[in-house]
C-alpha angles and dihedrals in degrees: 000000000000093000091048091049092051091048094049097043096043095046095044090046088054089053090047092050091049093052090044090052089050092055093044091051090048090053089054093047100049136042119266093255091052090051087053090055091047089052089060086069086071088058091052093048088049088057087054093050090046091054095047102038108123099130095243091150091054091044094059088054097042101040119093087225094050093120093055108115091212092054090050092049092050092048090050091049092048090049092052094050091051092046093054092048092048091050092051092049092049092052089050096051097039094099098049091042092054091047092050092051090049095243106105090161089069094062094105091050091051090053092052089053085067085083091067098076090045092052092044090052091056094061112120112247092217089088087064098036092056089063087075086073091043090253105144104158097093092054090044093054092043088057104038103040095054089048090054092048091049091052093046091052095053098083096047089047090053089064089060102040118013095192141064091307089078089076093048093060092041090055093049091049091051094053093045091052091049090057094049095047094047090056094045091054097043123114095205133051113261107256133175124214141175126213121158093206094053092043090050091050091047090050092052090047092047102038094091088045090052090051088046089051089057089049091047090053089054091046099047100030107022089079092048091051096050093041092050092046097044104030103028139243096295093057088044088054089056092051093044093051090050090051091047091055095046111021096048097058094041092051092050091048091049092051091047095052092044091052089050099047105029097075093046095045091047092054095045109104135180118267117269110290094016120119124231123252120283135177086284090072103248112161129247088225140283095282092053092047092051092051091045093053090046090051091050092050097045089053090050095045092053091045091055091047090056092047093049093047092050094044093053104030104021104080097047091042092054093050091046094049101041109013119205094341089084100027091130093059107076100075091041090048095060093050089048089053090053090047094051092041090060090049091051091051093056089052084082098067090038091058093045092051092046090054088062093046094257101136097167098076095087091045094057092042091055095054097083091054093047092048090061096053093080089051090050091053092049090048091052091051088052091056105271121145138226094277093060091052091051093048090053087054091054090053092049093051092049092054089045089057091055091050094049095050093044090055095049090049094049098042103034103024095231109164112242102184092090087062095060099089095048092044093052090048089051091052089055092051091050092047091053091047088053088054090056091052100044123042091199089066095059134058112270091235093060121080122218089253091072091054092046090054089047091053092054094045093046090051093050091048090048091062089078089062095063097082097136089057095047091047093055090048092051092045091053092046092052091049091052089048092054091049091051 
């Protein structure tokens, strides 16, 4: 498991860094307002993902029939149908969407983004099916190589269109390359199938994920929409750059850990004679509980690492990269890191619930965050600024964490008491990071350097609280040693 973890995390981090570099280079190449317009493409792509989110990739990993060629063909056919519908819808709404965002000149670009769901629907599902055998390299290459190609193309594209359209062509190139590479690395021929029974089962499996996709759109892009509409493209550019620097790495880390743990959690079964978990809280067995706790703690450990890195290195890095153009970003950036760190932490219970076919966990955990978006919009209209919107997001993610863990405890019976020490240590790290971001949270006599040092020391001390994670790693290492 350690080798698989290193492969997934390192390769997905490479892809994350490449996409991050692409966005940073774009920010250097175009004015702030143009970067704000380019960031609205993320909103459009999020609409696409919202419309097509049924968890088919997770289903082929989680299902006991995931290796069946017919199931794979039907899932690929279902994916293509949905991709074509999503592309057509996006072309139809491109004009009104551009008008609402206040950028009518970007209508043609929004229409071209209708190719994204079609390209995404053509990806070969073998790169996901192979994860059942703990073979991750095809997915890794299908993610990292297109990101590298998209970054490499940015500078030549800038000689043709020195505005927000650079990102449009880079995105289309990335998705096209993903399709080609997934087919080159596949073991099976790409086939399409149609089976009403399988489609109905997939729809039932994915319905909560589809609802969650709608909620995710509201979470990740509702704030962008209201900030862009109420505060303008330049403030939207500040928020979007902060999300680029924090959301991109946490999403990649979450996908990596889910890819690592989902197959193992899905195959973990109760001991002979034991009954599976029910609403009464009976456990799926000691092996499942150990893996679940390790998943929770790995999510938390990576979340803290992101928060510490941003709190210490983020502000000087922003000023070094962009100068005064993004001078308002550093304090916002740290709070965004805390916000996304909390979201990464609750990826643990989401993955554990998904392994048992319970796809509604993420949906319920997103509701508190969504409920605060209306309040954020009202607050902006009343004269609030970007910081207040971000802090409301932190509150929503914290409540979402409580909901996610409460659900996994109630429905699967996973013990949560072993998480208490690491969770309390995480709260301390986040509180110190907040002190770095906001002068009003620290004594006037103390400089930010003291709080930065405190963040690092608290993180190092917190490592001793991750015993469930270290135990699973040692257990796996001993098992591999005996097999060798």
